[in-house]
C-alpha positions in Angstrom: -4.8 14.6 23.8 -6.5 11.1 24.6 -6.4 8.4 22.3 -10.1 8.5 21.5 -9.7 12.3 20.4 -6.8 11.5 18.4 -8.8 8.8 16.6 -11.7 11.1 16.1 -9.6 14.0 14.6 -8.0 11.4 12.6 -11.0 10.0 11.2 -12.0 13.7 10.1 -9.0 13.9 8.1 -8.8 10.6 5.7 -11.1 11.6 3.0 -10.1 15.0 1.5 -7.9 16.0 -1.3 -8.3 19.2 -3.2 -9.6 18.7 -6.8 -10.1 14.8 -5.9 -13.4 12.9 -4.9 -13.7 12.5 -1.2 -14.4 8.8 -1.3 -11.3 8.2 -3.4 -9.2 10.1 -0.9 -10.1 7.7 1.7 -8.8 4.7 0.0 -5.4 3.4 -0.3 -3.2 1.5 -2.4 -1.5 0.3 0.1 -4.9 1.4 0.5 -8.3 0.8 -1.2 -10.9 3.1 -2.3 -13.7 2.8 -4.9 -14.4 6.1 -6.4 -16.3 6.2 -9.6 -15.1 2.6 -9.9 -17.2 0.1 -7.7 -18.8 2.2 -5.3 -20.3 5.4 -6.8 -22.5 5.7 -9.8 -22.7 9.0 -11.4 -25.8 9.9 -10.1 -24.8 9.2 -6.4 -21.4 11.1 -6.9 -23.3 14.3 -8.0 -25.8 14.0 -5.2 -22.9 13.7 -2.8 -21.0 16.6 -4.5 -24.2 18.9 -4.2 -24.3 18.7 -0.5 -20.8 18.6 1.2 -20.3 19.1 4.8 -18.5 22.5 4.2 -18.1 25.7 6.8 -16.1 28.7 5.6 -14.5 26.9 2.7 -13.3 23.6 5.0 -15.1 20.5 4.1 -15.4 17.4 6.5 -15.6 14.0 4.7 -15.3 10.4 5.6 -16.1 6.8 5.1 -17.1 3.8 7.2 -16.7 0.5 5.6 -17.1 -2.9 7.3 -18.0 -6.5 6.7 -17.7 -10.3 7.5 -16.1 -12.7 5.5 -14.7 -16.3 5.3 -11.2 -17.3 4.2 -9.9 -20.7 3.3 -6.6 -19.9 4.8 -6.4 -17.4 7.5 -5.0 -16.0 10.7 -6.7 -14.4 13.7 -7.2 -10.7 13.2 -5.6 -8.0 15.1 -6.8 -4.3 15.7 -4.0 -2.8 13.6 -4.5 -4.6 10.3 -6.4 -2.4 8.0 -6.4 -4.6 4.9 -8.4 -7.7 6.0 -7.1 -11.2 4.8 -8.4 -11.6 1.2 -4.8 -12.0 -0.4 -2.9 -15.4 0.0 -0.7 -14.9 3.1 2.5 -16.8 3.8 1.3 -17.6 7.4 -2.3 -18.1 6.5 -3.4 -21.8 7.9 -7.1 -22.5 8.9 -10.4 -21.6 7.5 -12.2 -19.2 9.4 -14.9 -16.5 9.6 -14.0 -13.1 10.5 -14.6 -9.3 10.7 -13.5 -8.0 7.3 -12.5 -4.2 7.7 -12.0 -1.5 4.8 -13.3 -3.8 1.8 -13.9 -1.2 -0.6 -12.6 2.0 0.9 -10.5 2.7 3.8 -12.5 3.8 6.9 -11.3 7.2 8.0 -11.8 10.8 8.2 -10.6 14.1 6.5 -10.4 17.7 6.1 -9.8 19.6 3.1 -9.9 23.3 2.2 -9.5 25.9 -0.5 -9.5 29.6 -0.1 -9.0 32.2 -2.6 -6.6 34.9 -1.7 -6.1 36.4 -5.2 -8.0 36.1 -8.3 -7.5 32.7 -9.7 -5.0 31.8 -6.8 -6.0 29.7 -3.8 -4.4 28.2 -0.7 -5.4 24.4 -0.5 -4.7 21.8 2.0 -5.7 18.3 3.0 -5.4 16.3 6.3 -6.5 12.6 6.2 -6.2 9.4 8.3 -7.2 5.9 8.2 -9.1 4.1 11.2 -9.8 0.4 11.8 -13.5 -0.1 12.1 -13.3 -3.4 14.0 -11.0 -1.8 16.7 -11.1 2.1 16.7 -7.2 2.0 16.1 -5.4 4.1 13.8 -4.2 2.0 10.7 -0.9 0.6 11.6 0.8 -2.0 9.1 4.1 -1.9 11.2 2.4 -2.5 14.8 0.3 -5.6 13.0 3.9 -6.9 12.4 5.8 -6.2 15.5 2.9 -7.4 17.8 4.1 -11.0 16.4 7.8 -10.6 17.3 9.0 -13.5 19.3 5.9 -15.7 18.9 5.8 -19.1 17.2 4.5 -19.0 13.7 1.4 -21.1 14.7 0.4 -18.4 17.0 0.7 -15.3 14.6 -2.1 -12.8 14.0 -2.4 -11.5 10.5 0.7 -9.6 9.3 0.9 -7.0 6.5 3.3 -4.4 5.1 2.1 -0.8 4.3 2.6 3.1 4.5 -0.1 3.4 7.1 2.1 3.0 10.4 0.1 4.4 13.1 0.7 8.2 12.2 -1.9 10.7 13.3 -2.3 11.4 9.7 -1.4 8.1 8.0 -2.8 9.0 4.6 -2.0 12.4 3.8 -1.1 15.8 5.3 -0.1 18.5 3.0 -0.8 22.3 1.9 0.1 24.5 -1.0 -1.1 26.8 -3.8 -3.4 26.3 -6.4 -3.6 28.4 -9.7 -6.4 28.2 -12.3 -3.8 28.6 -15.0 -0.3 27.3 -13.6 -1.6 24.1 -11.6 -1.3 23.1 -8.2 1.8 22.9 -6.0 1.7 21.3 -2.7 4.1 19.9 0.1 3.9 17.5 3.1 3.0 13.6 3.2 1.3 12.9 -0.1 0.4 10.0 -2.1 2.8 8.6 -4.5 2.1 9.2 -8.4 1.9 5.5 -8.7 -0.9 5.4 -6.0 -2.9 8.2 -7.7 -2.7 6.2 -10.9 -3.7 2.9 -9.3 -6.7 4.3 -7.8 -7.9 5.8 -11.3 -7.2 2.7 -13.4 -7.7 -0.3 -11.2 -11.2 -1.7 -12.0 -11.7 -2.3 -8.3 -10.6 1.2 -7.4 -7.9 -0.3 -5.1 -10.5 -2.1 -2.9 -8.5 -4.2 -0.4 -10.8 -7.4 -0.6 -11.1 -7.6 -4.4 -7.8 -5.8 -5.7 -4.2 -7.2 -5.6 -2.6 -3.8 -6.5 -5.0 -2.2 -4.0 -4.2 -4.7 -1.0 -0.4 -5.1 -2.0 1.0 -1.4 -2.8 4.1 -2.9 -4.7 2.9 -1.5 -7.9 1.6 2.0 -6.3 4.9 2.5 -4.6 7.0 1.7 -7.5 8.4 -1.5 -5.7 7.5 -1.4 -2.3 4.2 -0.7 -0.6 5.8 1.5 2.1 6.5 4.1 -0.6 2.8 4.3 -1.6 2.8 7.4 0.5 5.7 9.9 0.9 6.7 12.2 3.6 8.5 15.3 3.0 7.3 15.5 -0.7 6.7 18.1 -3.2 4.1 17.3 -5.7 2.9 19.5 -8.8 -0.2 18.8 -11.1 -1.2 20.7 -13.9 -4.0 20.2 -16.8 -4.1 21.7 -20.1 -7.2 20.9 -22.2 -7.4 17.0 -22.4 -3.6 16.5 -21.4 -2.3 16.5 -17.6 1.2 16.4 -16.1 2.5 15.6 -12.6 5.9 15.5 -10.8 6.8 14.5 -7.4 10.0 14.9 -5.5 10.6 13.4 -1.9 13.4 14.9 0.2 15.5 12.6 2.2 14.6 12.3 5.9 14.7 9.9 8.9 17.7 8.1 10.1 20.2 6.1 8.1 21.2 3.8 10.9 24.8 2.1 11.6 26.4 0.1 8.8 29.6 -1.9 8.3 30.5 -3.8 5.2 32.9 -6.0 7.4 32.3 -9.6 8.2 32.7 -9.2 11.8 31.8 -5.9 13.4 30.5 -4.2 16.7 28.2 -1.4 17.4 31.1 0.8 18.3 33.0 0.2 15.1 30.1 0.8 12.6 29.7 3.9 10.5 26.9 6.2 11.2 24.9 6.3 7.8 22.9 9.5 6.5 19.6 8.9 5.0 19.5 9.1 1.0 15.9 8.0 0.9 14.9 10.5 -1.8 12.3 9.5 -4.3 10.9 11.2 -7.6 8.4 10.7 -10.3 6.7 12.0 -13.3 3.1 11.3 -14.7 2.0 12.1 -18.2 -1.6 11.4 -19.4 -4.5 12.6 -21.3 -8.3 11.8 -22.3 -10.0 11.6 -25.5 -13.8 11.3 -25.6 -14.2 7.8 -23.4 -10.4 6.8 -23.5 -8.0 7.9 -20.9 -4.4 6.8 -20.2 -1.3 7.6 -18.3 2.5 7.0 -18.2 4.0 7.1 -14.8 7.8 7.0 -14.0 9.0 6.4 -10.4 12.3 6.1 -8.8 12.8 5.2 -5.2 16.1 5.1 -3.3 16.6 3.0 -0.1 13.1 1.6 -0.5 12.4 -0.8 2.4 10.4 -3.8 2.4 9.4 -5.1 6.0 9.8 -8.8 6.7 8.3 -9.5 10.2 8.2 -10.9 12.5 12.0 -10.7 12.6 13.5 -12.9 10.1 10.4 -15.5 10.5 10.6 -18.9 12.2 11.8 -22.1 10.5 8.8 -24.1 11.5 5.3 -23.4 12.9 6.3 -24.2 16.4 9.7 -22.3 16.4 10.0 -18.7 17.4 11.4 -16.0 15.3 15.2 -16.7 14.4 16.7 -13.4 15.1 17.8 -12.4 18.7 20.7 -10.4 17.5 20.6 -7.4 14.9 22.2 -8.1 11.5 23.1 -6.4 8.3 24.3 -8.0 5.2 23.6 -11.1 7.2 26.5 -10.2 9.2 25.9 -10.4 13.0 27.0 -7.8 15.3 29.7 -9.1 17.7 28.5 -7.6 21.1 25.5 -6.0 22.6 22.5 -5.5 20.3 22.6 -2.0 18.9 18.8 -1.8 18.6 16.8 -4.4 20.5 14.1 -6.5 18.5 11.2 -5.5 20.6 8.9 -3.4 18.6 11.3 -3.1 15.8 11.2 -4.2 12.2 13.5 -6.2 9.8 14.0 -4.6 6.4 15.2 -5.6 3.1 16.5 -2.4 1.2 16.6 -1.7 -2.4 16.8 1.1 -5.1 13.7 0.8 -7.4 12.9 2.1 -10.9 9.4 1.6 -12.1 7.6 2.4 -15.2 3.6 2.1 -15.5 1.4 2.3 -18.4 -2.5 2.2 -17.8 -5.6 2.9 -19.4 -9.5 2.7 -19.3 -12.2 3.1 -21.8 -15.9 3.9 -21.2 -18.3 2.2 -23.6 -22.0 2.7 -22.9 -22.6 0.8 -19.5 -19.2 -0.6 -19.4 -15.9 0.6 -18.2 -12.5 -1.3 -19.5 -9.5 -1.2 -17.4 -6.1 -2.4 -18.2 -2.2 -1.6 -16.9 1.3 -2.9 -16.8 4.1 -2.0 -14.7 7.9 -3.0 -15.1 9.8 -2.6 -11.8 13.6 -3.1 -11.6 15.1 -3.6 -8.2 18.9 -3.2 -7.4 21.0 -3.5 -4.1 21.0 0.1 -2.8 23.9 2.4 -3.9 23.7 3.9 -0.4 23.1 0.9 2.3 21.0 1.7 5.4 22.1 0.3 8.9 20.7 -1.0 12.0 18.8 1.8 13.5 17.4 3.2 10.4 13.7 4.3 10.4 10.9 3.0 8.4 7.4 4.4 8.1 6.0 5.9 11.1 9.4 6.3 12.6 9.7 2.4 13.3 13.4 1.4 13.8 15.0 -1.4 12.0 16.9 -3.7 14.3 17.7 -5.8 11.2 18.6 -4.8 7.7 19.7 -6.5 4.4 21.3 -4.4 1.8 22.6 -7.3 -0.4 19.7 -9.2 -0.7 19.8 -9.6 -4.4 22.3 -12.0 -6.1 21.6 -10.1 -9.4 19.0 -7.4 -10.4 15.3 -8.4 -9.8 12.6 -7.7 -12.1 8.9 -7.6 -11.1 6.2 -7.1 -13.6 2.5 -6.7 -12.7 -0.5 -6.8 -15.2 -3.9 -6.3 -14.6 -7.3 -5.9 -16.5 -11.0 -5.8 -15.7 -14.3 -4.5 -16.6 -17.0 -2.7 -14.5 -20.7 -2.9 -15.7 -23.4 -0.6 -14.5 -26.2 -3.1 -14.3 -28.6 -0.2 -13.4 -28.4 3.3 -12.1 -27.6 2.1 -8.5 -25.6 -1.2 -9.1 -22.1 -2.1 -10.4 -20.7 -5.4 -11.3 -16.9 -5.7 -11.4 -14.7 -8.4 -12.7 -10.9 -8.1 -12.1 -7.8 -10.1 -12.9 -4.1 -9.4 -11.7 -0.8 -11.0 -12.3 2.5 -10.6 -10.7 5.6 -12.4 -11.7 9.3 -12.2 -10.8 12.4 -13.3 -12.5 15.0 -15.8 -11.3 17.5 -13.5 -9.5 19.5 -16.2 -7.7 23.3 -16.8 -8.8 23.9 -19.3 -9.6 20.4 -20.4 -10.5 19.3 -23.9 -9.2 15.7 -23.2 -9.0 13.4 -26.3 -9.6 10.9 -28.3 -7.9 13.5 -30.9 -7.2 16.2 -28.6 -6.2 13.7 -26.5 -4.1 12.8 -22.9 -4.5 14.0 -19.9 -2.7 12.6 -16.4 -2.7 15.1 -15.5 -5.2 13.7 -17.9 -7.8 11.1 -17.0 -10.5 7.5 -17.2 -9.4 4.0 -15.8 -9.9 1.0 -14.6 -8.2 -2.4 -14.6 -9.5 -5.8 -13.0 -8.3 -9.3 -13.0 -9.7 -12.3 -11.2 -8.1 -15.7 -10.6 -8.7 -18.1 -8.3 -6.8 -21.4 -6.4 -7.0 -22.0 -3.1 -5.3 -25.3 -1.5 -4.8 -26.3 1.9 -3.7 -29.3 2.1 -1.5 -28.9 5.9 -1.2 -26.2 8.4 -2.6 -24.2 7.7 0.8 -25.0 4.2 1.7 -24.0 1.0 -0.3 -23.8 -2.6 0.3 -21.6 -5.2 -1.7 -20.9 -8.8 -1.9 -18.1 -10.5 -3.8 -15.3 -13.2 -3.9 -11.6 -13.2 -4.4 -9.5 -16.3 -5.2 -5.6 -15.9 -5.2 -2.3 -18.3 -5.3 1.3 -18.2 -5.6 4.0 -20.3 -7.1 7.8 -20.9 -7.3 9.8 -18.1 -5.5 6.8 -16.1 -4.5 5.6 -19.0 -2.5 8.6 -18.9 -0.3 8.1 -16.8 2.9 11.7 -16.2 4.0 14.5 -15.1 2.0 17.2 -16.7 4.0 18.9 -20.1 3.8 16.4 -22.6 1.7 13.6 -20.3 2.8 10.3 -21.3 4.4 7.2 -22.2 2.0 3.9 -20.7 2.4 1.7 -22.7 4.6 -0.8 -22.7 2.0 -0.2 -21.3 -1.6 -3.8 -20.1 -2.2 -6.7 -18.5 -0.6 -10.5 -18.1 -1.2 -12.2 -15.2 0.3 -15.9 -14.4 0.0 -16.9 -11.1 1.7 -20.2 -9.3 2.4 -20.2 -5.6 3.9 -21.7 -2.2 3.9 -20.2 1.4 3.4 -21.3 4.8 4.5 -19.5 7.9 3.2 -20.2 11.6 3.6 
């Protein structure tokens, strides 16, 4: 199959999920959609639902979302980045105008189906993928990073981390059974429960250009954005009156790599590790008149946070530091087990997350708010060099003992969406992330210098308007401002660390979106 055919099939897949709005399905948290949030007034949604592209029970849906923007501290774009550059970036340097992809929703395609085989029982499936409107490439955060391996920091293009890593179906690919009475059970590649909740309770609907929790899937993935979507996952959903329940379990898969706890070791003396990257979660929620709320618990084992380019340079002119593989910061004595080309460097943790989110509809207003507490520990079962991350990318460097003590991340958000008229929404959002001081012994201060293990904060505020010219075509304009302080303003968790080149970013954006 040619690359063009793969892209065409992929686009046909991104938008569908049984029982969920097509537009929302295309979004992501590591992704970003805007269902009834910023992008679809009720009248438009009803119009779309009345005329789906359906044939014999199979529905094709999709979205194309692209715009232009300006960033005060940005980087050259690359064709694999699907999130734009609205959020402050550790390597962002000069102001620039750029093409801004997927500002409210992830561009892509999807196919979904529901076929009744017994009274009240149906077979369901969904297959969806994300595509970059600026290049036609499949969304691939991993390659956006590895494309910079070996380059000086001053020559980087934009780098991101995310669950979409060039898979043919980088959003979802699952099938299952649905019962009118007993709920729906599906298996395959699926969105995490935190991702589902983020898309529902984020005032910006996960929009990459206007939502921190949409751009950075930290919250949606229970601690790491790569876990906002999970392979080999079993998901169950059921609703009874105003109450609903969800559960998810991810089976271990992939490769565990080659690990040694010794200070010196070789590729021939390390131990082959089995993957233990299971995950599970529970979601309980309900609605009462205009109020709805959910509580989501997520546990992710061997969660991987990708740090690329490999280890990062110490200065804008220096190339990446690591030319040998490492684990627990102990170098391999001998030939590299995995070469650094087209590979990633990962920090591994076991994460426990608890989220509480709510929204309330009052006339023309929708009020949103939420909080998540994330506890990160060094993994009980370490990964090794050669372990696999999203998309099958290999880790040529791994850190299993990155945390001096338990790391606690807290995320707060709130916002309001105002229906100015039948076709226009105005959304104001605020997001706050903070981490504790998990450095031992603690010597964190402006005078002593910060490390990434020191306490720090990230804040983002955004404002945008979205106008529907028709039920399927809308235009939007808005602005986001974000900044970081303390340990969150340190790019590299090695040695004294490397500060962000600039600790803030201002990003106005204007664009259009077409969905079907």
